[in-house]
All heavy atoms as a GROMACS GRO file, in nm:
protein
  618
    1MET      N    1  11.720   6.415   5.858
    1MET     CA    2  11.695   6.352   5.732
    1MET      C    3  11.708   6.200   5.749
    1MET      O    4  11.809   6.152   5.797
    1MET     CB    5  11.792   6.404   5.629
    1MET     CG    6  11.766   6.357   5.489
    1MET     SD    7  11.875   6.428   5.361
    1MET     CE    8  11.896   6.596   5.412
    2ALA      N    9  11.606   6.126   5.712
    2ALA     CA   10  11.606   5.983   5.726
    2ALA      C   11  11.685   5.917   5.612
    2ALA      O   12  11.701   5.973   5.506
    2ALA     CB   13  11.462   5.931   5.727
    3THR      N   14  11.732   5.797   5.638
    3THR     CA   15  11.794   5.720   5.533
    3THR      C   16  11.690   5.632   5.466
    3THR      O   17  11.588   5.594   5.527
    3THR     CB   18  11.909   5.631   5.588
    3THR    OG1   19  11.858   5.545   5.685
    3THR    CG2   20  12.020   5.717   5.646
    4VAL      N   21  11.716   5.603   5.340
    4VAL     CA   22  11.624   5.517   5.262
    4VAL      C   23  11.702   5.414   5.188
    4VAL      O   24  11.820   5.432   5.155
    4VAL     CB   25  11.541   5.599   5.161
    4VAL    CG1   26  11.449   5.701   5.229
    4VAL    CG2   27  11.628   5.668   5.058
    5ALA      N   28  11.640   5.300   5.161
    5ALA     CA   29  11.697   5.201   5.072
    5ALA      C   30  11.649   5.242   4.933
    5ALA      O   31  11.532   5.223   4.897
    5ALA     CB   32  11.646   5.060   5.109
    6CYS      N   33  11.736   5.299   4.856
    6CYS     CA   34  11.702   5.362   4.729
    6CYS      C   35  11.663   5.258   4.623
    6CYS      O   36  11.737   5.160   4.603
    6CYS     CB   37  11.818   5.446   4.679
    6CYS     SG   38  11.783   5.535   4.526
    7VAL      N   39  11.550   5.281   4.559
    7VAL     CA   40  11.505   5.190   4.453
    7VAL      C   41  11.586   5.204   4.326
    7VAL      O   42  11.588   5.112   4.243
    7VAL     CB   43  11.354   5.212   4.420
    7VAL    CG1   44  11.266   5.179   4.537
    7VAL    CG2   45  11.330   5.352   4.369
    8LYS      N   46  11.656   5.310   4.307
    8LYS     CA   47  11.736   5.333   4.187
    8LYS      C   48  11.874   5.270   4.196
    8LYS      O   49  11.915   5.194   4.111
    8LYS     CB   50  11.746   5.482   4.157
    8LYS     CG   51  11.815   5.516   4.026
    8LYS     CD   52  11.729   5.480   3.909
    8LYS     CE   53  11.795   5.526   3.778
    8LYS     NZ   54  11.725   5.474   3.662
    9CYS      N   55  11.947   5.302   4.302
    9CYS     CA   56  12.088   5.257   4.313
    9CYS      C   57  12.104   5.135   4.405
    9CYS      O   58  12.208   5.071   4.403
    9CYS     CB   59  12.178   5.370   4.359
    9CYS     SG   60  12.146   5.424   4.530
   10GLY      N   61  12.004   5.108   4.488
   10GLY     CA   62  12.013   4.996   4.579
   10GLY      C   63  12.091   5.021   4.707
   10GLY      O   64  12.104   4.934   4.793
   11GLU      N   65  12.142   5.142   4.722
   11GLU     CA   66  12.219   5.179   4.839
   11GLU      C   67  12.129   5.233   4.948
   11GLU      O   68  12.020   5.283   4.918
   11GLU     CB   69  12.324   5.286   4.805
   11GLU     CG   70  12.424   5.245   4.700
   11GLU     CD   71  12.525   5.143   4.751
   11GLU    OE1   72  12.562   5.152   4.870
   11GLU    OE2   73  12.566   5.058   4.671
   12THR      N   74  12.175   5.227   5.073
   12THR     CA   75  12.105   5.293   5.182
   12THR      C   76  12.177   5.425   5.206
   12THR      O   77  12.292   5.428   5.245
   12THR     CB   78  12.107   5.207   5.309
   12THR    OG1   79  12.039   5.083   5.280
   12THR    CG2   80  12.035   5.278   5.424
   13ARG      N   81  12.106   5.535   5.177
   13ARG     CA   82  12.164   5.667   5.185
   13ARG      C   83  12.064   5.764   5.240
   13ARG      O   84  11.947   5.731   5.260
   13ARG     CB   85  12.202   5.715   5.043
   13ARG     CG   86  12.308   5.636   4.974
   13ARG     CD   87  12.336   5.694   4.839
   13ARG     NE   88  12.448   5.630   4.773
   13ARG     CZ   89  12.476   5.642   4.647
   13ARG    NH1   90  12.399   5.719   4.570
   13ARG    NH2   91  12.580   5.585   4.593
   14ASP      N   92  12.109   5.890   5.258
   14ASP     CA   93  12.017   5.996   5.302
   14ASP      C   94  11.909   6.013   5.199
   14ASP      O   95  11.935   6.014   5.079
   14ASP     CB   96  12.093   6.129   5.321
   14ASP     CG   97  12.181   6.129   5.444
   14ASP    OD1   98  12.157   6.047   5.535
   14ASP    OD2   99  12.274   6.212   5.447
   15GLY      N  100  11.788   6.028   5.251
   15GLY     CA  101  11.673   6.054   5.161
   15GLY      C  102  11.650   6.203   5.147
   15GLY      O  103  11.732   6.284   5.183
   16LEU      N  104  11.536   6.236   5.093
   16LEU     CA  105  11.496   6.375   5.074
   16LEU      C  106  11.436   6.430   5.204
   16LEU      O  107  11.359   6.358   5.271
   16LEU     CB  108  11.395   6.388   4.960
   16LEU     CG  109  11.440   6.330   4.826
   16LEU    CD1  110  11.328   6.343   4.724
   16LEU    CD2  111  11.565   6.399   4.776
   17ALA      N  112  11.464   6.552   5.236
   17ALA     CA  113  11.412   6.613   5.359
   17ALA      C  114  11.260   6.633   5.354
   17ALA      O  115  11.192   6.621   5.454
   17ALA     CB  116  11.479   6.746   5.385
   18MET      N  117  11.209   6.660   5.233
   18MET     CA  118  11.068   6.684   5.211
   18MET      C  119  11.024   6.615   5.082
   18MET      O  120  11.106   6.597   4.992
   18MET     CB  121  11.037   6.833   5.201
   18MET     CG  122  11.068   6.913   5.326
   18MET     SD  123  11.047   7.090   5.300
   18MET     CE  124  10.882   7.097   5.234
   19PRO      N  125  10.898   6.581   5.070
   19PRO     CA  126  10.852   6.528   4.940
   19PRO      C  127  10.867   6.635   4.832
   19PRO      O  128  10.842   6.752   4.858
   19PRO     CB  129  10.703   6.498   4.963
   19PRO     CG  130  10.680   6.508   5.109
   19PRO     CD  131  10.790   6.588   5.169
   20PRO      N  132  10.911   6.595   4.711
   20PRO     CA  133  10.931   6.692   4.607
   20PRO      C  134  10.801   6.748   4.550
   20PRO      O  135  10.803   6.853   4.486
   20PRO     CB  136  11.011   6.617   4.503
   20PRO     CG  137  10.977   6.473   4.527
   20PRO     CD  138  10.951   6.462   4.674
   21PHE      N  139  10.690   6.677   4.570
   21PHE     CA  140  10.558   6.719   4.521
   21PHE      C  141  10.456   6.695   4.631
   21PHE      O  142  10.474   6.605   4.712
   21PHE     CB  143  10.514   6.639   4.397
   21PHE     CG  144  10.625   6.614   4.300
   21PHE    CD1  145  10.678   6.487   4.283
   21PHE    CD2  146  10.678   6.716   4.223
   21PHE    CE1  147  10.780   6.463   4.194
   21PHE    CE2  148  10.781   6.693   4.134
   21PHE     CZ  149  10.833   6.566   4.120
   22GLY      N  150  10.350   6.768   4.625
   22GLY     CA  151  10.245   6.752   4.724
   22GLY      C  152  10.139   6.650   4.684
   22GLY      O  153  10.021   6.678   4.695
   23ASN      N  154  10.184   6.536   4.631
   23ASN     CA  155  10.092   6.431   4.593
   23ASN      C  156  10.146   6.294   4.634
   23ASN      O  157  10.253   6.284   4.697
   23ASN     CB  158  10.062   6.438   4.442
   23ASN     CG  159  10.188   6.426   4.356
   23ASN    OD1  160  10.290   6.376   4.402
   23ASN    ND2  161  10.178   6.466   4.230
   24GLU      N  162  10.075   6.190   4.595
   24GLU     CA  163  10.115   6.054   4.630
   24GLU      C  164  10.253   6.020   4.574
   24GLU      O  165  10.336   5.956   4.640
   24GLU     CB  166  10.011   5.954   4.584
   24GLU     CG  167  10.038   5.808   4.620
   24GLU     CD  168  10.122   5.736   4.518
   24GLU    OE1  169  10.117   5.768   4.397
   24GLU    OE2  170  10.199   5.645   4.558
   25LEU      N  171  10.279   6.062   4.452
   25LEU     CA  172  10.410   6.035   4.389
   25LEU      C  173  10.521   6.103   4.469
   25LEU      O  174  10.629   6.043   4.490
   25LEU     CB  175  10.411   6.082   4.243
   25LEU     CG  176  10.540   6.059   4.167
   25LEU    CD1  177  10.579   5.909   4.165
   25LEU    CD2  178  10.525   6.110   4.024
   26GLY      N  179  10.499   6.223   4.516
   26GLY     CA  180  10.598   6.291   4.597
   26GLY      C  181  10.631   6.216   4.723
   26GLY      O  182  10.747   6.203   4.765
   27GLN      N  183  10.527   6.162   4.787
   27GLN     CA  184  10.544   6.083   4.910
   27GLN      C  185  10.625   5.956   4.879
   27GLN      O  186  10.715   5.914   4.953
   27GLN     CB  187  10.409   6.044   4.971
   27GLN     CG  188  10.327   6.162   5.018
   27GLN     CD  189  10.389   6.228   5.138
   27GLN    OE1  190  10.450   6.163   5.224
   27GLN    NE2  191  10.376   6.360   5.147
   28ARG      N  192  10.592   5.893   4.767
   28ARG     CA  193  10.660   5.770   4.726
   28ARG      C  194  10.806   5.796   4.697
   28ARG      O  195  10.893   5.716   4.734
   28ARG     CB  196  10.589   5.717   4.600
   28ARG     CG  197  10.605   5.573   4.573
   28ARG     CD  198  10.505   5.530   4.467
   28ARG     NE  199  10.563   5.428   4.390
   28ARG     CZ  200  10.531   5.399   4.266
   28ARG    NH1  201  10.437   5.470   4.204
   28ARG    NH2  202  10.590   5.303   4.202
   29VAL      N  203  10.836   5.905   4.630
   29VAL     CA  204  10.977   5.941   4.601
   29VAL      C  205  11.051   5.967   4.730
   29VAL      O  206  11.162   5.914   4.749
   29VAL     CB  207  10.983   6.064   4.509
   29VAL    CG1  208  11.124   6.121   4.499
   29VAL    CG2  209  10.930   6.027   4.367
   30GLN      N  210  10.994   6.042   4.820
   30GLN     CA  211  11.062   6.070   4.946
   30GLN      C  212  11.093   5.942   5.025
   30GLN      O  213  11.198   5.928   5.086
   30GLN     CB  214  10.979   6.164   5.033
   30GLN     CG  215  11.052   6.201   5.163
   30GLN     CD  216  10.967   6.278   5.260
   30GLN    OE1  217  10.844   6.267   5.260
   30GLN    NE2  218  11.032   6.359   5.342
   31ALA      N  219  11.000   5.846   5.020
   31ALA     CA  220  11.016   5.721   5.095
   31ALA      C  221  11.115   5.622   5.034
   31ALA      O  222  11.162   5.534   5.102
   31ALA     CB  223  10.881   5.654   5.112
   32SER      N  224  11.146   5.641   4.904
   32SER     CA  225  11.224   5.535   4.839
   32SER      C  226  11.336   5.580   4.746
   32SER      O  227  11.393   5.498   4.674
   32SER     CB  228  11.129   5.441   4.764
   32SER     OG  229  11.046   5.515   4.675
   33VAL      N  230  11.369   5.709   4.745
   33VAL     CA  231  11.476   5.758   4.656
   33VAL      C  232  11.577   5.838   4.741
   33VAL      O  233  11.538   5.924   4.819
   33VAL     CB  234  11.418   5.847   4.545
   33VAL    CG1  235  11.529   5.912   4.463
   33VAL    CG2  236  11.321   5.770   4.456
   34CYS      N  237  11.705   5.808   4.720
   34CYS     CA  238  11.808   5.879   4.794
   34CYS      C  239  11.834   6.015   4.732
   34CYS      O  240  11.799   6.040   4.616
   34CYS     CB  241  11.936   5.797   4.802
   34CYS     SG  242  12.028   5.782   4.648
   35SER      N  243  11.897   6.102   4.808
   35SER     CA  244  11.922   6.235   4.758
   35SER      C  245  12.021   6.239   4.640
   35SER      O  246  12.012   6.324   4.552
   35SER     CB  247  11.975   6.328   4.872
   35SER     OG  248  12.092   6.274   4.925
   36VAL      N  249  12.113   6.142   4.635
   36VAL     CA  250  12.208   6.135   4.525
   36VAL      C  251  12.133   6.105   4.393
   36VAL      O  252  12.153   6.173   4.292
   36VAL     CB  253  12.316   6.029   4.552
   36VAL    CG1  254  12.404   6.011   4.430
   36VAL    CG2  255  12.400   6.070   4.672
   37CYS      N  256  12.047   6.003   4.398
   37CYS     CA  257  11.971   5.967   4.276
   37CYS      C  258  11.871   6.075   4.239
   37CYS      O  259  11.843   6.098   4.122
   37CYS     CB  260  11.904   5.832   4.294
   37CYS     SG  261  12.023   5.695   4.293
   38TRP      N  262  11.819   6.145   4.339
   38TRP     CA  263  11.727   6.257   4.309
   38TRP      C  264  11.804   6.365   4.230
   38TRP      O  265  11.751   6.423   4.135
   38TRP     CB  266  11.667   6.315   4.438
   38TRP     CG  267  11.575   6.428   4.408
   38TRP    CD1  268  11.598   6.560   4.432
   38TRP    CD2  269  11.448   6.420   4.343
   38TRP    NE1  270  11.490   6.635   4.387
   38TRP    CE2  271  11.398   6.552   4.331
   38TRP    CE3  272  11.371   6.314   4.292
   38TRP    CZ2  273  11.275   6.579   4.271
   38TRP    CZ3  274  11.249   6.343   4.233
   38TRP    CH2  275  11.203   6.474   4.222
   39GLY      N  276  11.925   6.393   4.271
   39GLY     CA  277  12.007   6.490   4.197
   39GLY      C  278  12.033   6.446   4.054
   39GLY      O  279  12.029   6.526   3.961
   40GLU      N  280  12.052   6.314   4.033
   40GLU     CA  281  12.069   6.262   3.898
   40GLU      C  282  11.941   6.280   3.816
   40GLU      O  283  11.945   6.311   3.699
   40GLU     CB  284  12.112   6.116   3.900
   40GLU     CG  285  12.254   6.097   3.957
   40GLU     CD  286  12.290   5.952   3.979
   40GLU    OE1  287  12.211   5.861   3.940
   40GLU    OE2  288  12.395   5.928   4.038
   41TRP      N  289  11.826   6.257   3.884
   41TRP     CA  290  11.698   6.277   3.815
   41TRP      C  291  11.683   6.424   3.772
   41TRP      O  292  11.637   6.451   3.661
   41TRP     CB  293  11.580   6.235   3.903
   41TRP     CG  294  11.451   6.300   3.853
   41TRP    CD1  295  11.386   6.403   3.910
   41TRP    CD2  296  11.382   6.271   3.731
   41TRP    NE1  297  11.278   6.439   3.834
   41TRP    CE2  298  11.275   6.359   3.723
   41TRP    CE3  299  11.403   6.179   3.628
   41TRP    CZ2  300  11.186   6.358   3.614
   41TRP    CZ3  301  11.314   6.176   3.522
   41TRP    CH2  302  11.207   6.267   3.516
   42LEU      N  303  11.718   6.517   3.859
   42LEU     CA  304  11.705   6.659   3.825
   42LEU      C  305  11.783   6.694   3.697
   42LEU      O  306  11.738   6.770   3.614
   42LEU     CB  307  11.743   6.747   3.942
   42LEU     CG  308  11.652   6.740   4.063
   42LEU    CD1  309  11.706   6.827   4.177
   42LEU    CD2  310  11.510   6.779   4.027
   43LYS      N  311  11.903   6.636   3.683
   43LYS     CA  312  11.981   6.655   3.563
   43LYS      C  313  11.910   6.595   3.440
   43LYS      O  314  11.903   6.655   3.333
   43LYS     CB  315  12.120   6.596   3.578
   43LYS     CG  316  12.207   6.667   3.677
   43LYS     CD  317  12.339   6.595   3.695
   43LYS     CE  318  12.417   6.655   3.812
   43LYS     NZ  319  12.536   6.577   3.843
   44HIS      N  320  11.857   6.474   3.458
   44HIS     CA  321  11.786   6.406   3.350
   44HIS      C  322  11.662   6.486   3.312
   44HIS      O  323  11.630   6.502   3.195
   44HIS     CB  324  11.752   6.265   3.393
   44HIS     CG  325  11.681   6.185   3.289
   44HIS    ND1  326  11.742   6.142   3.172
   44HIS    CD2  327  11.552   6.140   3.282
   44HIS    CE1  328  11.656   6.075   3.100
   44HIS    NE2  329  11.538   6.073   3.163
   45GLN      N  330  11.590   6.535   3.413
   45GLN     CA  331  11.469   6.614   3.389
   45GLN      C  332  11.503   6.739   3.308
   45GLN      O  333  11.430   6.775   3.215
   45GLN     CB  334  11.405   6.653   3.522
   45GLN     CG  335  11.286   6.744   3.507
   45GLN     CD  336  11.229   6.783   3.642
   45GLN    OE1  337  11.126   6.730   3.678
   45GLN    NE2  338  11.296   6.872   3.713
   46THR      N  339  11.612   6.806   3.341
   46THR     CA  340  11.655   6.923   3.267
   46THR      C  341  11.683   6.887   3.123
   46THR      O  342  11.645   6.962   3.030
   46THR     CB  343  11.780   6.985   3.332
   46THR    OG1  344  11.746   7.023   3.466
   46THR    CG2  345  11.829   7.107   3.257
   47ALA      N  346  11.746   6.774   3.099
   47ALA     CA  347  11.774   6.728   2.964
   47ALA      C  348  11.644   6.706   2.888
   47ALA      O  349  11.631   6.740   2.771
   47ALA     CB  350  11.861   6.602   2.965
   48LEU      N  351  11.544   6.644   2.955
   48LEU     CA  352  11.413   6.621   2.891
   48LEU      C  353  11.346   6.752   2.855
   48LEU      O  354  11.294   6.767   2.745
   48LEU     CB  355  11.321   6.541   2.983
   48LEU     CG  356  11.357   6.395   3.005
   48LEU    CD1  357  11.270   6.336   3.116
   48LEU    CD2  358  11.343   6.316   2.878
   49ILE      N  359  11.348   6.848   2.948
   49ILE     CA  360  11.285   6.978   2.926
   49ILE      C  361  11.351   7.046   2.805
   49ILE      O  362  11.283   7.100   2.718
   49ILE     CB  363  11.297   7.066   3.053
   49ILE    CG1  364  11.205   7.008   3.161
   49ILE    CG2  365  11.261   7.210   3.020
   49ILE    CD1  366  11.230   7.068   3.299
   50ASN      N  367  11.482   7.041   2.800
   50ASN     CA  368  11.553   7.104   2.688
   50ASN      C  369  11.531   7.034   2.557
   50ASN      O  370  11.509   7.095   2.455
   50ASN     CB  371  11.702   7.116   2.719
   50ASN     CG  372  11.733   7.215   2.828
   50ASN    OD1  373  11.657   7.307   2.854
   50ASN    ND2  374  11.844   7.195   2.898
   51HIS      N  375  11.540   6.901   2.561
   51HIS     CA  376  11.526   6.821   2.437
   51HIS      C  377  11.390   6.838   2.374
   51HIS      O  378  11.376   6.853   2.253
   51HIS     CB  379  11.552   6.673   2.466
   51HIS     CG  380  11.537   6.584   2.347
   51HIS    ND1  381  11.634   6.577   2.250
   51HIS    CD2  382  11.439   6.503   2.306
   51HIS    CE1  383  11.595   6.494   2.156
   51HIS    NE2  384  11.476   6.445   2.187
   52TYR      N  385  11.283   6.834   2.457
   52TYR     CA  386  11.148   6.844   2.405
   52TYR      C  387  11.092   6.985   2.410
   52TYR      O  388  10.976   7.008   2.376
   52TYR     CB  389  11.056   6.751   2.483
   52TYR     CG  390  11.087   6.604   2.458
   52TYR    CD1  391  11.149   6.529   2.554
   52TYR    CD2  392  11.054   6.543   2.338
   52TYR    CE1  393  11.178   6.394   2.535
   52TYR    CE2  394  11.082   6.411   2.315
   52TYR     CZ  395  11.144   6.337   2.414
   52TYR     OH  396  11.174   6.204   2.391
   53ALA      N  397  11.176   7.082   2.449
   53ALA     CA  398  11.134   7.222   2.458
   53ALA      C  399  11.004   7.235   2.537
   53ALA      O  400  10.910   7.301   2.494
   53ALA     CB  401  11.123   7.284   2.321
   54LEU      N  402  11.004   7.175   2.656
   54LEU     CA  403  10.882   7.172   2.737
   54LEU      C  404  10.863   7.306   2.809
   54LEU      O  405  10.957   7.365   2.858
   54LEU     CB  406  10.891   7.060   2.841
   54LEU     CG  407  10.901   6.919   2.786
   54LEU    CD1  408  10.920   6.820   2.900
   54LEU    CD2  409  10.779   6.882   2.703
   55ASN      N  410  10.740   7.344   2.818
   55ASN     CA  411  10.699   7.457   2.900
   55ASN      C  412  10.647   7.397   3.032
   55ASN      O  413  10.541   7.338   3.032
   55ASN     CB  414  10.589   7.540   2.831
   55ASN     CG  415  10.534   7.649   2.916
   55ASN    OD1  416  10.571   7.666   3.034
   55ASN    ND2  417  10.442   7.727   2.862
   56VAL      N  418  10.722   7.411   3.138
   56VAL     CA  419  10.688   7.343   3.264
   56VAL      C  420  10.560   7.398   3.327
   56VAL      O  421  10.509   7.338   3.422
   56VAL     CB  422  10.804   7.345   3.364
   56VAL    CG1  423  10.922   7.266   3.312
   56VAL    CG2  424  10.846   7.486   3.397
   57LEU      N  425  10.506   7.507   3.276
   57LEU     CA  426  10.379   7.557   3.325
   57LEU      C  427  10.259   7.489   3.256
   57LEU      O  428  10.146   7.497   3.302
   57LEU     CB  429  10.370   7.708   3.307
   57LEU     CG  430  10.478   7.788   3.380
   57LEU    CD1  431  10.462   7.937   3.350
   57LEU    CD2  432  10.468   7.763   3.530
   58ASP      N  433  10.288   7.419   3.146
   58ASP     CA  434  10.186   7.350   3.070
   58ASP      C  435  10.149   7.218   3.143
   58ASP      O  436  10.238   7.138   3.171
   58ASP     CB  437  10.239   7.318   2.930
   58ASP     CG  438  10.141   7.246   2.842
   58ASP    OD1  439  10.031   7.211   2.887
   58ASP    OD2  440  10.176   7.220   2.725
   59PRO      N  441  10.022   7.196   3.173
   59PRO     CA  442   9.982   7.072   3.242
   59PRO      C  443  10.024   6.944   3.170
   59PRO      O  444  10.057   6.846   3.232
   59PRO     CB  445   9.831   7.084   3.252
   59PRO     CG  446   9.803   7.231   3.245
   59PRO     CD  447   9.910   7.287   3.156
   60LYS      N  448  10.024   6.947   3.035
   60LYS     CA  449  10.066   6.829   2.960
   60LYS      C  450  10.214   6.802   2.981
   60LYS      O  451  10.256   6.684   2.990
   60LYS     CB  452  10.036   6.848   2.812
   60LYS     CG  453   9.890   6.842   2.776
   60LYS     CD  454   9.867   6.862   2.630
   60LYS     CE  455   9.719   6.867   2.598
   60LYS     NZ  456   9.692   6.891   2.455
   61ALA      N  457  10.294   6.906   2.989
   61ALA     CA  458  10.437   6.889   3.015
   61ALA      C  459  10.460   6.831   3.154
   61ALA      O  460  10.544   6.741   3.175
   61ALA     CB  461  10.512   7.020   2.999
   62LYS      N  462  10.384   6.879   3.254
   62LYS     CA  463  10.397   6.828   3.389
   62LYS      C  464  10.360   6.681   3.396
   62LYS      O  465  10.430   6.600   3.459
   62LYS     CB  466  10.307   6.907   3.486
   62LYS     CG  467  10.361   7.045   3.520
   62LYS     CD  468  10.272   7.113   3.620
   62LYS     CE  469  10.323   7.251   3.653
   62LYS     NZ  470  10.242   7.315   3.756
   63THR      N  471  10.253   6.646   3.327
   63THR     CA  472  10.210   6.503   3.324
   63THR      C  473  10.319   6.418   3.261
   63THR      O  474  10.353   6.313   3.313
   63THR     CB  475  10.078   6.490   3.246
   63THR    OG1  476   9.978   6.567   3.313
   63THR    CG2  477  10.035   6.344   3.234
   64PHE      N  478  10.374   6.467   3.150
   64PHE     CA  479  10.485   6.394   3.084
   64PHE      C  480  10.603   6.376   3.179
   64PHE      O  481  10.658   6.264   3.190
   64PHE     CB  482  10.529   6.472   2.961
   64PHE     CG  483  10.652   6.413   2.895
   64PHE    CD1  484  10.645   6.298   2.820
   64PHE    CD2  485  10.775   6.477   2.907
   64PHE    CE1  486  10.759   6.244   2.760
   64PHE    CE2  487  10.889   6.427   2.848
   64PHE     CZ  488  10.882   6.310   2.774
   65LEU      N  489  10.642   6.480   3.252
   65LEU     CA  490  10.756   6.470   3.344
   65LEU      C  491  10.726   6.377   3.461
   65LEU      O  492  10.812   6.301   3.503
   65LEU     CB  493  10.798   6.609   3.393
   65LEU     CG  494  10.861   6.696   3.285
   65LEU    CD1  495  10.881   6.837   3.337
   65LEU    CD2  496  10.995   6.635   3.238
   66TYR      N  497  10.603   6.381   3.513
   66TYR     CA  498  10.564   6.285   3.618
   66TYR      C  499  10.574   6.141   3.568
   66TYR      O  500  10.625   6.054   3.639
   66TYR     CB  501  10.421   6.310   3.668
   66TYR     CG  502  10.406   6.426   3.764
   66TYR    CD1  503  10.288   6.501   3.765
   66TYR    CD2  504  10.503   6.461   3.856
   66TYR    CE1  505  10.269   6.605   3.853
   66TYR    CE2  506  10.486   6.567   3.942
   66TYR     CZ  507  10.368   6.638   3.943
   66TYR     OH  508  10.350   6.742   4.030
   67GLU      N  509  10.528   6.118   3.446
   67GLU     CA  510  10.535   5.983   3.389
   67GLU      C  511  10.680   5.940   3.371
   67GLU      O  512  10.716   5.826   3.402
   67GLU     CB  513  10.462   5.978   3.256
   67GLU     CG  514  10.313   5.992   3.267
   67GLU     CD  515  10.242   6.014   3.134
   67GLU    OE1  516  10.312   6.037   3.031
   67GLU    OE2  517  10.119   6.016   3.135
   68GLN      N  518  10.763   6.032   3.325
   68GLN     CA  519  10.906   5.998   3.303
   68GLN      C  520  10.973   5.972   3.438
   68GLN      O  521  11.056   5.879   3.449
   68GLN     CB  522  10.976   6.114   3.231
   68GLN     CG  523  10.931   6.131   3.088
   68GLN     CD  524  10.955   6.008   3.005
   68GLN    OE1  525  11.065   5.956   2.996
   68GLN    NE2  526  10.850   5.956   2.945
   69LEU      N  527  10.940   6.049   3.538
   69LEU     CA  528  10.998   6.031   3.672
   69LEU      C  529  10.957   5.895   3.727
   69LEU      O  530  11.040   5.820   3.778
   69LEU     CB  531  10.950   6.141   3.767
   69LEU     CG  532  10.999   6.130   3.913
   69LEU    CD1  533  11.027   6.268   3.964
   69LEU    CD2  534  10.899   6.061   3.999
   70GLU      N  535  10.832   5.860   3.715
   70GLU     CA  536  10.785   5.731   3.767
   70GLU      C  537  10.857   5.616   3.698
   70GLU      O  538  10.900   5.520   3.762
   70GLU     CB  539  10.634   5.720   3.751
   70GLU     CG  540  10.579   5.603   3.823
   70GLU     CD  541  10.438   5.623   3.872
   70GLU    OE1  542  10.373   5.723   3.836
   70GLU    OE2  543  10.391   5.539   3.946
   71GLU      N  544  10.874   5.626   3.567
   71GLU     CA  545  10.943   5.519   3.496
   71GLU      C  546  11.092   5.516   3.531
   71GLU      O  547  11.151   5.411   3.544
   71GLU     CB  548  10.926   5.539   3.344
   71GLU     CG  549  10.978   5.422   3.264
   71GLU     CD  550  10.940   5.430   3.118
   71GLU    OE1  551  10.830   5.478   3.086
   71GLU    OE2  552  11.022   5.382   3.037
   72TYR      N  553  11.154   5.632   3.549
   72TYR     CA  554  11.296   5.642   3.585
   72TYR      C  555  11.325   5.571   3.715
   72TYR      O  556  11.424   5.499   3.726
   72TYR     CB  557  11.334   5.791   3.592
   72TYR     CG  558  11.478   5.822   3.619
   72TYR    CD1  559  11.572   5.827   3.516
   72TYR    CD2  560  11.523   5.850   3.750
   72TYR    CE1  561  11.702   5.858   3.539
   72TYR    CE2  562  11.656   5.880   3.774
   72TYR     CZ  563  11.745   5.885   3.669
   72TYR     OH  564  11.878   5.916   3.694
   73PHE      N  565  11.239   5.589   3.814
   73PHE     CA  566  11.264   5.529   3.944
   73PHE      C  567  11.194   5.395   3.968
   73PHE      O  568  11.250   5.309   4.034
   73PHE     CB  569  11.224   5.625   4.058
   73PHE     CG  570  11.316   5.742   4.072
   73PHE    CD1  571  11.272   5.871   4.049
   73PHE    CD2  572  11.449   5.725   4.110
   73PHE    CE1  573  11.356   5.981   4.062
   73PHE    CE2  574  11.533   5.834   4.124
   73PHE     CZ  575  11.486   5.961   4.101
   74PHE      N  576  11.076   5.379   3.915
   74PHE     CA  577  10.996   5.263   3.950
   74PHE      C  578  10.967   5.170   3.835
   74PHE      O  579  10.897   5.069   3.855
   74PHE     CB  580  10.864   5.309   4.013
   74PHE     CG  581  10.885   5.405   4.130
   74PHE    CD1  582  10.850   5.537   4.119
   74PHE    CD2  583  10.941   5.360   4.248
   74PHE    CE1  584  10.869   5.627   4.225
   74PHE    CE2  585  10.960   5.447   4.354
   74PHE     CZ  586  10.925   5.580   4.344
   75GLY      N  587  11.021   5.197   3.718
   75GLY     CA  588  10.999   5.110   3.604
   75GLY      C  589  10.876   5.146   3.525
   75GLY      O  590  10.795   5.229   3.568
   76PRO      N  591  10.859   5.082   3.411
   76PRO     CA  592  10.742   5.114   3.327
   76PRO      C  593  10.611   5.075   3.397
   76PRO      O  594  10.610   4.980   3.474
   76PRO     CB  595  10.766   5.032   3.200
   76PRO     CG  596  10.862   4.926   3.238
   76PRO     CD  597  10.942   4.978   3.353
   77PRO      N  598  10.505   5.147   3.366
   77PRO     CA  599  10.376   5.115   3.428
   77PRO      C  600  10.324   4.979   3.381
   77PRO      O  601  10.352   4.935   3.270
   77PRO     CB  602  10.283   5.226   3.380
   77PRO     CG  603  10.351   5.287   3.262
   77PRO     CD  604  10.497   5.258   3.273
   78THR      N  605  10.256   4.912   3.469
   78THR     CA  606  10.199   4.783   3.433
   78THR      C  607  10.060   4.804   3.373
   78THR      O  608   9.984   4.888   3.423
   78THR     CB  609  10.188   4.692   3.557
   78THR    OG1  610  10.117   4.758   3.657
   78THR    CG2  611  10.325   4.652   3.608
   79PRO      N  612  10.029   4.735   3.267
   79PRO     CA  613   9.898   4.754   3.201
   79PRO      C  614   9.782   4.706   3.285
   79PRO      O  615   9.786   4.633   3.372
   79PRO     CB  616   9.911   4.675   3.072
   79PRO     CG  617  10.038   4.597   3.078
   79PRO     CD  618  10.114   4.639   3.200
   0.00000   0.00000   0.00000
C-alpha cells in the first residue's frame, strides 16, 4: 500500500489499496486520500444515505453521493 499526501487532512499516510470506484474519480481518490480520511468519508456517506433515505441502487442517488464525495475531498466544483 502506497502512502499519499492526503488532500483532506494534509498528512502523509497509507492510501487505499485499490480505487474505490472504477472511474476517474476512483483513481483520483486513491491517489490523494488516506485510508483514515476514507474511513471518515464512509461514516459521512452513511449519514447522508440515512438522512436523505437514499436508495443506493438509484442512479440519481449514486450521482448525488459522487458529487458529495468530490466536494468533501476536493472542494466545491468550479463553474
